[in-house]
C-alpha positions in Angstrom: 128.6 91.2 98.8 130.8 90.0 95.9 132.4 92.6 93.1 132.3 92.3 89.7 135.1 95.0 89.1 137.6 92.5 87.3 135.2 91.8 84.7 134.1 95.6 84.7 138.2 96.4 84.2 138.7 94.7 81.0 138.3 96.4 77.4 135.0 94.1 76.0 134.9 96.5 73.1 136.8 93.9 70.8 134.7 90.7 72.0 131.6 89.5 70.1 129.0 88.6 72.5 127.7 85.5 72.6 124.1 86.2 71.6 120.8 84.4 69.9 122.0 80.6 68.6 125.4 81.2 70.6 123.1 81.6 74.3 120.6 78.6 73.0 123.7 76.5 72.6 126.1 77.1 75.4 123.6 78.1 78.2 120.2 75.9 77.6 122.0 72.7 78.2 122.6 74.1 82.2 118.8 75.3 82.7 116.3 72.7 83.8 114.1 70.9 81.8 110.9 73.2 82.5 113.2 76.5 81.3 113.0 77.8 78.0 115.3 80.4 75.7 113.0 82.5 73.2 113.9 85.4 71.1 110.8 86.8 70.7 109.9 90.0 72.7 106.1 88.9 73.0 107.4 86.5 75.5 107.9 88.9 78.6 105.7 91.9 77.6 105.8 95.2 79.1 103.0 97.3 80.9 104.5 100.4 79.2 106.2 100.7 76.0 107.6 104.1 76.4 111.6 103.4 76.6 110.8 99.7 77.1 113.7 97.0 76.8 113.8 95.4 73.3 116.1 92.3 74.6 117.2 89.7 72.0 117.0 86.8 74.1 114.5 85.9 76.9 115.2 83.1 79.5 112.0 81.6 80.9 113.2 80.3 84.3 111.8 77.4 85.9 113.9 76.9 89.0 115.4 79.4 91.5 118.9 77.6 90.5 118.2 78.6 86.5 118.4 82.1 87.8 121.8 81.9 89.4 123.1 79.6 86.2 121.7 82.6 83.8 123.2 85.5 85.7 126.6 83.5 85.9 126.7 82.8 82.2 125.6 86.6 81.7 128.6 87.7 83.6 130.9 85.4 82.1 130.0 86.4 78.5 129.7 90.0 79.3 126.2 90.2 78.5 124.0 92.8 79.8 120.6 91.7 81.7 117.6 92.5 83.3 115.0 90.6 85.7 111.3 90.9 85.2 108.2 89.6 86.6 105.1 91.4 85.8 107.0 93.8 83.4 105.5 96.9 85.0 107.9 99.6 85.8 109.4 101.9 83.1 112.1 103.9 82.8 114.6 106.2 80.4 117.4 103.9 81.6 117.0 100.2 80.8 118.9 100.5 77.4 118.5 96.8 76.9 118.9 95.7 73.3 118.9 92.8 70.9 122.5 91.8 72.1 120.9 91.7 76.0 118.9 89.1 77.9 115.9 89.4 80.1 115.4 87.0 82.8 111.6 86.2 83.1 110.8 85.1 86.7 107.1 84.3 85.8 108.0 80.8 86.1 108.9 80.9 89.9 105.4 81.1 90.9 105.4 78.7 93.9 103.3 79.5 97.0 103.5 77.6 100.3 102.5 78.1 103.9 103.6 76.9 107.5 101.2 74.6 109.2 99.4 77.8 111.2 99.3 79.8 108.1 101.1 82.6 109.8 104.1 82.3 107.5 103.9 82.3 103.9 107.1 81.7 101.3 106.4 82.8 97.7 108.7 82.7 95.0 110.2 85.7 92.7 107.6 85.2 89.9 104.2 85.2 92.1 102.0 88.3 91.1 100.1 90.1 93.6 96.8 88.5 92.4 98.3 84.8 93.4 99.5 85.5 96.5 96.0 87.4 97.5 94.2 84.2 96.1 96.5 81.9 98.1 96.2 83.5 101.3 92.2 83.7 101.2 91.9 80.3 100.2 94.0 79.4 103.6 92.3 81.7 105.7 95.0 84.4 106.0 96.1 87.3 104.1 99.3 89.2 103.7 100.1 92.9 103.2 100.9 93.3 99.2 100.0 95.9 96.9 97.0 97.5 95.1 97.5 96.3 91.8 96.9 92.2 91.0 99.3 92.3 87.9 102.5 93.8 89.7 105.1 91.2 90.9 104.4 90.8 94.7 108.1 91.0 95.9 108.6 93.6 93.4 106.3 95.8 95.2 107.3 94.6 98.8 111.0 95.7 98.3 110.6 99.0 97.7 109.0 99.5 100.6 105.7 97.8 100.3 102.3 99.9 100.6 99.3 98.3 100.7 95.8 98.0 102.6 96.7 96.7 105.5 99.8 99.0 106.4 97.7 100.8 109.3 97.2 97.1 111.0 100.7 95.3 109.8 103.0 98.1 108.8 104.8 98.2 105.8 105.3 95.0 103.4 109.4 95.1 104.1 108.2 94.8 108.0 106.6 91.5 107.6 109.8 90.0 105.5 111.2 87.3 107.6 113.8 86.0 105.0 115.1 87.0 101.8 116.9 84.8 99.2 118.8 86.1 96.3 121.1 86.1 93.3 123.7 88.3 94.0 125.8 90.3 91.1 128.6 87.5 91.1 125.9 84.8 90.1 125.9 83.1 93.8 122.7 82.8 96.1 122.6 83.5 99.3 119.5 83.6 102.3 119.3 86.9 103.9 118.1 87.2 107.6 118.1 89.8 109.8 121.4 88.2 111.2 123.3 89.6 107.9 122.4 93.1 109.6 123.8 95.5 106.3 122.3 93.8 103.7 119.1 93.0 105.3 119.3 96.7 106.0 119.3 97.3 102.3 117.1 95.0 100.9 114.3 96.5 102.7 113.4 99.6 100.7 116.1 99.0 98.2 115.7 95.7 97.6 115.9 95.3 93.6 119.5 96.9 93.8 120.9 94.1 95.5 120.2 91.3 93.8 117.3 89.1 91.7 115.1 87.8 94.7 114.2 84.4 93.7 112.1 83.8 97.4 111.1 85.2 100.3 109.4 84.5 103.5 107.2 86.6 105.1 104.5 87.0 108.1 100.7 85.8 107.4 97.8 87.4 109.2 95.0 84.5 109.9 91.5 85.4 109.9 88.5 83.4 109.0 87.7 83.7 105.3 84.2 85.3 106.6 85.5 88.0 108.1 88.1 88.8 105.4 86.2 91.8 104.2 86.2 95.8 104.2 84.0 98.3 103.3 85.4 100.2 100.0 84.6 101.5 96.6 84.3 104.4 94.3 82.8 108.0 95.2 82.1 110.1 92.2 82.4 113.9 93.3 82.1 116.9 90.7 84.9 119.5 90.0 83.2 122.0 92.2 83.8 120.2 95.2 87.2 119.9 94.8 89.0 122.3 97.0 86.5 121.2 99.7 87.5 117.4 99.1 91.2 117.8 99.2 91.2 120.0 102.3 88.8 117.2 103.9 91.3 114.3 103.1 94.2 116.4 104.5 92.4 116.7 107.6 91.3 113.1 108.1 92.9 111.1 110.8 93.6 107.7 109.1 93.1 105.0 111.9 94.7 101.6 111.4 91.8 100.4 109.5 91.8 103.0 107.0 93.3 104.3 103.7 92.0 106.1 100.6 92.8 106.5 97.0 92.1 109.7 95.0 91.9 109.6 91.3 91.5 112.1 88.5 90.4 109.6 85.6 87.5 109.2 82.8 84.5 108.0 82.3 85.8 105.7 79.5 84.6 105.3 75.9 82.9 107.0 74.1 82.9 110.3 76.0 86.1 110.2 78.4 84.6 112.9 80.3 87.1 113.4 83.1 86.0 112.8 86.6 87.1 112.9 90.4 87.0 109.6 92.4 87.6 108.9 95.9 88.2 105.1 97.2 87.7 105.0 100.8 88.9 101.6 102.4 87.7 100.5 106.2 88.8 97.2 107.4 85.2 96.4 108.9 81.7 96.9 108.6 80.0 99.5 106.3 78.5 101.2 109.3 81.7 101.6 111.1 83.5 102.7 107.3 80.4 105.1 106.9 81.4 106.9 110.4 85.2 106.8 109.6 84.8 108.7 106.6 81.6 111.1 107.5 83.7 114.2 106.8 84.3 113.1 103.3 80.7 111.8 102.6 79.4 114.9 104.2 80.8 116.5 101.1 78.2 115.1 99.0 79.5 112.8 96.2 77.4 112.8 93.0 77.5 108.5 92.8 78.6 106.3 95.9 79.4 102.9 94.9 80.8 102.0 97.9 79.7 98.0 99.1 81.6 95.5 101.7 84.2 93.4 99.6 86.2 90.4 100.2 89.6 90.0 100.3 90.4 88.4 97.0 88.4 91.2 95.4 89.7 94.2 97.0 92.0 95.0 93.9 89.5 94.4 91.1 88.6 98.3 90.7 92.5 98.3 89.3 91.6 95.8 86.9 92.0 98.5 83.9 95.5 99.3 85.1 96.9 96.1 84.1 96.4 96.7 80.8 99.9 96.1 79.0 101.2 97.8 75.9 100.7 101.6 75.2 102.8 104.1 76.2 102.6 105.1 80.0 105.3 107.7 81.3 104.4 108.2 84.8 106.1 110.8 87.3 105.6 110.9 91.2 106.0 113.0 94.4 105.9 112.2 98.2 104.3 115.2 100.0 103.2 116.0 103.6 100.2 117.8 103.0 97.1 117.9 100.3 97.1 121.7 99.2 93.8 122.9 97.5 95.1 125.2 95.0 97.6 123.0 94.2 95.1 119.9 93.3 92.9 122.5 91.0 96.0 123.3 89.3 97.0 119.7 88.4 93.0 119.0 87.8 92.9 122.0 84.9 96.2 120.8 83.5 94.8 117.0 83.5 91.5 118.3 81.8 93.6 120.2 79.0 96.0 116.9 78.5 92.7 115.2 77.6 92.3 117.3 74.9 95.2 115.4 73.1 93.2 112.5 71.2 93.9 109.0 72.7 94.8 110.3 75.9 91.6 109.2 77.5 93.0 106.4 79.7 95.3 108.8 81.5 95.2 108.9 85.4 96.5 111.0 88.3 96.4 109.0 91.2 97.2 109.7 95.1 97.7 107.1 97.5 97.3 107.7 101.7 97.8 105.1 104.5 97.4 105.6 108.2 101.0 105.6 109.1 100.6 104.9 113.1 101.9 101.2 112.8 104.9 101.8 110.2 105.9 104.5 112.4 106.6 102.3 115.5 109.5 101.1 113.4 112.8 103.2 113.7 113.9 104.5 111.2 117.7 103.3 111.3 116.4 99.5 111.2 115.7 99.6 107.4 116.6 101.8 104.3 113.4 102.7 103.4 113.1 106.8 104.1 109.5 107.9 103.7 108.1 106.3 107.2 108.1 109.9 109.2 108.5 112.6 106.6 105.7 111.7 103.8 102.1 111.5 104.4 100.8 111.0 100.5 102.5 109.5 97.8 101.2 110.2 94.2 101.6 109.7 90.5 100.7 111.4 87.1 100.3 108.9 84.4 100.0 110.1 80.6 98.6 107.0 78.9 98.3 106.9 74.9 99.8 105.1 72.0 100.9 107.7 69.5 104.8 108.0 70.0 104.1 111.6 68.6 102.5 113.0 71.8 105.8 111.6 73.8 106.8 115.6 74.3 103.5 116.4 75.8 103.0 113.8 77.9 106.4 114.3 79.3 105.9 118.2 79.8 102.2 117.1 81.5 104.0 114.8 83.7 106.9 116.9 84.7 104.7 119.7 85.5 102.7 117.7 87.5 105.2 116.6 89.7 106.8 120.0 89.9 103.4 121.4 91.1 103.4 118.8 94.0 107.1 119.7 94.8 106.4 123.3 95.1 103.9 122.5 97.8 105.1 119.1 99.4 106.6 120.9 103.0 109.4 118.7 102.7 113.1 119.6 103.0 114.3 117.5 99.9 112.4 115.8 97.5 110.9 112.2 98.7 109.3 109.8 96.0 108.3 106.5 96.5 110.7 104.2 94.7 108.0 102.2 93.2 106.4 105.4 91.7 109.6 106.9 90.1 109.6 107.9 86.6 113.5 107.9 86.0 114.1 104.6 87.8 110.7 103.0 87.9 112.5 100.0 89.5 110.5 96.8 88.9 113.4 95.3 87.4 116.9 96.4 87.3 119.7 95.5 85.4 123.5 94.2 85.1 125.6 96.3 82.8 127.8 94.0 80.9 129.6 92.6 83.9 130.4 95.8 86.2 126.5 96.9 87.2 123.9 95.6 89.5 121.2 92.9 89.0 118.1 92.8 90.8 114.3 91.6 91.4 112.0 91.8 88.8 108.3 93.4 89.5 
């Protein structure tokens, strides 16, 4: 990968940056007709306003060449830049201010299929909702994320957990090729023949360039058969320890995954609730049999049903609301420990006593690991295949900046509880759940950093 160290070694402190009108005049004429440059942060809203980037300039790209052109311009003018798509990540390290640039990828939203619909090419601005709708319409499907508003490729590059992991492995296991703009502004197509970069992209892809498109495997299936049994099961708090132990004991077969939430009933009461979403690729009868040990505990409410592929993520729509402050703290672990989850429940209920925190959530995801563990660890940088069975995140959600301190204490405290009983030799966290660098987009620091794909 080309280096920009020659630029990094210069003393840039005395140079006046090209910002605002200067960028319009110098970069604008080099972009495609469909691109635009704006100076209003509302043009690229973020999912969380907690330590959010505050760019002075947003470049809305319309072609993959626009990305390369913008990167080259930023490098030559010593401008820090961030690539974003869905804008769903957060970090305490963005440090994007009024002299800096966001490269907004949403205009790169083309999706195409090969003749047999067993391969799909999607651009870097495609959202999960868009690839899901396109594949469903073409009688096929892909393994993408569980939240419709996030960038599809951003989610895949970090590893790519999703409901089809049990059948097809991680999202990175479905990649065929990736086109990205490197830190020197040059574009290249990466395939398995590029061994080192191919290894690095699959699991740490956002750190090595701005991905402008990728081709991946798709899995044809008639639309009528493209369904699953899923939906909320609500349990009373007295069932918590039994439920947690049942989750830990459950052998998730390839058709299975599950999601556990500490959430609330919403307005006006915002009562805390324990919700488990089972997921089974098959009929209701088969799904109920597979999750019999969970159902035997006796949920107070059962809202499960058979759902079509294009609606699998519908239940996550509330998580897609942009704005507000949403610092998130995560961990990976081997086992579910009932006492740990009781302690976290108590802390969650206590945190909800703070006004305006009723949308806060604790989320656990668990997937069948058989298929992804067929892939040797050394074939990709992704580190969690064999060591982590569960991934979880504590998400404090509120509007008042005055709650930042108590929210941080809540999130960090929950994370430490998970780590204290994680059964691992060292901390392992899914990169797309990270709090320090929740990387759905990364930045190039004034000619010496890295640029990478946005989510």
